[in-house]
Structure formats: structure tokens, C-alpha cells
Steps between C-alpha positions, in 0.01 A plus 500: 500500500423217265777279372419250230690592185802278570313184614273507195784550255749253651386187324720202421416346166600135472523351154296701252572878502215744569271591210517870580725741686472861618722765345544841658353762265544800728681569825504833684685558827489817708788516748422680828790413732809277479525134595847414627698183429390202715198689635186291543197637320133416463367487145123539477336399171137493395314446178331825394317366197483234232437566133457246224867402482657734756526524877589823680685477831572780747785469746665679791836448671531582873768445760434167677212540745481875438256727323770706325436494127829455310362439151173437324409397152292322244565201279288384210556138398362349181400135487677359192447172317848353518486310173377794290630791707167685470282638780255247638197545727582474871347165604182522705656277768777756560248786503290308754800453733582869501136609534445259790805635681412866437131446574396706198459482124827570316418410140389812315132463405531571126768234473325246721244430230755440222 
């Protein structure tokens, strides 16, 4: 199980605010079994693909240390230029971090040339 979503998105910005942010465009969750109050869970997240301005993440929730799927889902985030509020290309540096971690190409070919 690969866990990198939280460390890459937990960034402290000192002084000047970030030039772009990610907005959730789509979120789908399929519940399989309940998670009870105060139960520890493992959340597994991976990047499934990167478009021009979007990133698709797949996730699973399991009981801590167990292989019992409680929920799964997909989230599509859109990289947005904060000042204008319009979609903006996902920076190559971010793409490179995710591709290095996954060990495979994530940017869709047709959009990589744009």
C-alpha cells in the first residue's frame, strides 16, 4: 500500500499564498462495511492518472492492519489558478513527483504535448 497523498498536500505556505490550489471536481465513494467510532483505519491513496489540469486519485479504507475493504472511491481534483479561479495545467514538478513515486507515466499522452 502506497501512502503519499497527505504528505504531498500538507504544505505550509509562509508569507505569499500559493498561486494555485486544487478543487475537488468529482468524488465517488462506495461503502462496503461500516467503520465504527474511534476505530483505527488505514486509508490507501494512489494517483491513477493526470490530465492537463486534473488529477485522479483512487482510495480504499481498511480496518487498521487488516485487508477488509470498508470503502473505496475516486476523487478528481482540478488544479485552479487562485487569482483567476480557472483551471490551470498541473505543474510538471508535481507530475514528476507522482510519476517517480508510482514508477510509471501518469500524464495522459495527448495532454502531455499541450
